[in-house]
C-alpha positions in Angstrom: 67.4 -116.6 -88.9 67.8 -115.6 -85.3 70.8 -115.4 -83.1 70.2 -115.0 -79.4 66.9 -113.2 -80.1 68.4 -111.1 -83.0 66.5 -111.4 -86.3 68.4 -110.7 -89.5 66.4 -108.4 -91.7 65.1 -109.9 -94.9 66.0 -107.9 -97.9 64.3 -108.0 -101.3 66.3 -109.3 -104.2 66.5 -105.8 -105.7 67.9 -104.5 -102.4 70.5 -107.3 -102.3 71.5 -106.3 -105.9 72.0 -102.7 -104.8 74.1 -103.8 -101.8 76.2 -106.0 -104.1 76.9 -103.0 -106.3 78.4 -101.1 -103.3 80.4 -104.1 -102.3 81.8 -104.3 -105.8 82.8 -100.7 -105.6 84.5 -101.3 -102.3 86.5 -104.1 -103.8 87.6 -101.8 -106.6 88.3 -98.8 -104.4 91.9 -99.7 -103.2 93.1 -99.7 -106.8 91.7 -96.3 -107.7 91.7 -93.8 -104.8 92.9 -93.2 -101.3 90.9 -94.0 -98.1 89.0 -97.0 -99.7 87.4 -97.6 -96.3 84.9 -95.0 -97.3 83.5 -97.4 -99.9 83.2 -100.2 -97.4 81.5 -97.9 -94.9 79.1 -96.7 -97.6 78.2 -100.4 -98.5 77.4 -101.0 -94.8 75.3 -97.9 -94.6 73.3 -99.0 -97.7 72.7 -102.4 -96.1 71.4 -100.7 -93.0 69.3 -98.4 -95.1 67.5 -101.3 -96.6 67.3 -103.1 -93.2 65.5 -100.1 -91.8 63.3 -99.8 -94.9 62.0 -103.3 -94.2 60.4 -101.9 -91.1 58.7 -98.9 -92.9 55.3 -98.8 -94.5 55.5 -100.8 -97.7 54.9 -97.7 -99.9 58.0 -96.0 -98.4 60.1 -99.2 -98.9 59.0 -99.3 -102.5 60.7 -96.0 -103.1 63.8 -96.7 -101.0 66.0 -97.9 -103.9 65.6 -94.5 -105.6 67.8 -92.8 -102.9 70.4 -95.5 -103.2 70.6 -95.1 -106.9 71.4 -91.4 -106.4 74.0 -92.3 -103.9 75.6 -94.8 -106.2 75.8 -92.2 -108.9 77.5 -89.7 -106.6 79.9 -92.4 -105.4 81.3 -92.8 -108.9 82.8 -89.3 -108.6 85.4 -90.9 -106.2 86.9 -92.5 -109.3 87.6 -89.2 -111.0 91.3 -89.2 -112.2 93.6 -86.4 -111.4 93.7 -85.5 -115.1 92.0 -86.8 -118.3 94.2 -87.5 -121.3 91.2 -87.7 -123.6 92.5 -90.6 -125.7 89.1 -92.2 -125.6 87.3 -89.0 -126.4 89.4 -88.4 -129.5 88.3 -91.7 -130.9 84.7 -91.3 -130.0 84.3 -87.8 -131.4 84.8 -89.1 -134.9 81.5 -91.0 -134.8 79.7 -88.0 -133.3 80.8 -85.7 -136.2 79.7 -88.3 -138.7 76.2 -88.4 -137.1 75.9 -84.7 -136.5 77.3 -83.4 -139.8 77.8 -86.3 -142.1 74.3 -87.7 -141.6 72.7 -84.3 -140.9 71.4 -85.0 -137.4 72.0 -81.5 -136.2 70.4 -79.9 -139.3 67.3 -82.1 -139.0 66.8 -81.3 -135.3 67.2 -77.5 -135.9 65.2 -77.4 -139.1 62.1 -76.1 -137.3 63.9 -73.6 -135.1 64.0 -73.9 -131.3 60.9 -76.1 -131.0 62.6 -79.6 -131.3 65.8 -78.6 -129.5 63.8 -77.4 -126.5 61.6 -80.6 -126.5 64.7 -82.8 -126.6 66.4 -80.8 -123.8 63.2 -81.2 -121.8 63.4 -85.0 -122.3 66.9 -84.9 -120.9 65.7 -83.0 -117.9 62.9 -85.4 -117.1 65.2 -88.5 -117.0 65.4 -88.0 -113.3 61.8 -88.7 -112.9 61.7 -92.0 -114.9 61.8 -94.4 -112.0 59.2 -92.6 -109.8 56.9 -92.3 -112.9 57.3 -96.0 -113.6 56.4 -96.9 -110.0 53.3 -94.7 -110.2 52.4 -96.6 -113.4 52.7 -99.9 -111.5 50.6 -98.6 -108.7 48.0 -97.3 -111.1 47.8 -100.7 -112.9 47.5 -102.6 -109.6 50.9 -104.2 -110.1 52.4 -103.3 -106.8 53.6 -106.9 -106.2 55.9 -106.5 -109.2 57.8 -103.5 -107.8 60.7 -105.6 -106.6 60.9 -107.1 -110.1 60.9 -103.6 -111.6 63.8 -102.5 -109.3 65.8 -105.6 -110.2 65.6 -104.7 -113.9 66.1 -100.9 -113.4 69.0 -101.2 -111.0 70.7 -103.9 -113.2 70.6 -101.5 -116.1 71.5 -98.3 -114.2 74.1 -99.6 -111.8 75.4 -101.8 -114.6 76.4 -98.6 -116.4 77.9 -97.2 -113.2 80.0 -100.3 -112.7 81.9 -99.6 -116.0 82.7 -96.0 -115.2 86.1 -96.7 -113.5 87.4 -98.5 -116.5 86.6 -95.7 -119.0 87.7 -92.4 -117.5 86.3 -89.7 -119.8 84.7 -86.3 -120.0 81.6 -85.2 -121.9 82.2 -83.7 -125.4 81.1 -80.2 -124.3 84.0 -80.2 -121.8 86.6 -82.3 -123.7 86.1 -80.3 -126.9 84.8 -76.9 -125.7 83.0 -74.9 -128.4 83.2 -77.7 -130.9 80.2 -79.4 -132.5 77.8 -77.5 -130.3 74.0 -76.9 -131.1 73.4 -73.9 -133.3 70.0 -73.1 -131.8 69.8 -71.7 -128.3 67.4 -73.8 -126.2 66.1 -72.3 -122.9 65.8 -75.7 -121.3 69.4 -76.4 -122.0 70.5 -73.9 -119.4 68.6 -75.9 -116.8 70.4 -79.1 -117.8 73.8 -77.4 -117.7 73.1 -76.0 -114.3 72.1 -79.4 -112.9 75.2 -81.0 -114.4 77.4 -78.2 -113.3 76.3 -78.5 -109.7 75.5 -82.2 -109.3 77.2 -84.0 -112.1 80.2 -86.3 -111.7 83.6 -86.2 -113.5 84.8 -89.7 -113.6 83.3 -91.0 -116.8 80.5 -90.7 -119.4 80.8 -94.3 -120.7 78.3 -95.9 -120.9 75.4 -93.4 -120.7 73.5 -94.2 -117.6 70.7 -91.8 -118.8 70.1 -94.1 -121.7 70.6 -97.4 -119.9 68.2 -96.4 -117.1 65.4 -95.2 -119.4 65.5 -98.3 -121.6 65.8 -100.6 -118.5 62.6 -99.1 -117.2 61.0 -99.6 -120.6 61.9 -103.3 -120.7 60.7 -103.8 -117.2 57.3 -102.2 -117.9 56.9 -104.2 -121.1 57.4 -107.4 -119.1 55.3 -106.5 -116.1 52.4 -104.9 -118.0 52.0 -107.2 -121.1 48.3 -106.0 -121.5 49.3 -102.4 -121.4 52.3 -102.5 -123.6 51.7 -98.9 -124.7 53.2 -97.8 -121.4 56.4 -99.7 -121.9 56.7 -98.7 -125.5 56.1 -95.0 -124.5 59.1 -95.3 -122.2 61.1 -96.8 -125.0 60.2 -94.0 -127.4 61.1 -91.5 -124.8 64.4 -93.4 -124.4 65.1 -92.8 -128.1 64.6 -89.0 -127.6 67.0 -89.1 -124.6 69.6 -91.0 -126.7 69.3 -88.3 -129.5 69.6 -85.3 -127.2 72.6 -86.8 -125.3 74.5 -86.7 -128.6 73.0 -83.4 -130.0 73.4 -81.6 -126.7 77.0 -82.8 -126.3 76.3 -84.5 -123.0 77.5 -87.9 -124.3 79.2 -89.4 -127.3 77.4 -91.7 -129.7 79.6 -94.6 -128.3 78.2 -93.9 -124.8 74.6 -94.1 -126.1 75.2 -97.4 -127.9 76.9 -98.8 -124.8 74.1 -97.6 -122.6 71.5 -99.4 -124.7 73.7 -102.5 -124.7 73.9 -102.4 -120.9 70.1 -102.1 -120.6 69.8 -105.4 -122.5 71.3 -107.2 -119.5 67.9 -106.7 -118.0 66.4 -109.4 -120.2 67.9 -112.4 -118.3 66.9 -110.5 -115.1 63.3 -110.3 -116.4 63.3 -114.0 -117.1 64.9 -115.0 -113.8 62.4 -113.0 -111.8 59.2 -113.8 -113.5 
């Protein structure tokens, strides 16, 4: 559509989905924090980002949603309450202790010494590379035309988790219950994860686990897009199981967060069907 020579940029459906998320946050903003105009301004910036991306080389545009997903995560820190009363965390910790001690999860993980704990912690570290790795898999398999479809599924799962953060203010178990239920084996890689979270993590909520929802959303997308190479999608799903385990074992999340994150990733199934 043109207006006096002006041509409105044509956004991909995945780009509109991302913009819609920021508009949703802007609508919620007045009920949660001061200066809600920031959220409206950020939504406008995201729209302009994608409008500009439409003029870039296609390969650059393919990766543009990655930056927006990071911004969406950081924006959730605006919803951090002045103080956490930990009423949710006190209910969730019961299930964690059942899994860690009652069902022997911690003992099983540590039975071979630091090997498995370090492997799981490394899985947690590598979550940040899931989306780029999935894109590279699509390039490698000559499925570049499906990248918009991948982003639809991935963003639906990832931003779907973010969208629930304001309603479940909470802190991770390692902070809400310092010193309790911690790993008994020192994993070197864990120090890297703690440093990343300490410098770049948010403090508004841990429910649902976006780590879990994002990995499984990527897996479901790859299974749908690469039906003749299902080993790729199933590999991502298996990796998602490792991420789910370490989030509980490492006290980054509660078991309730993991279950909720997996549930959120399942919203990608209607998205997969709609954007066949």
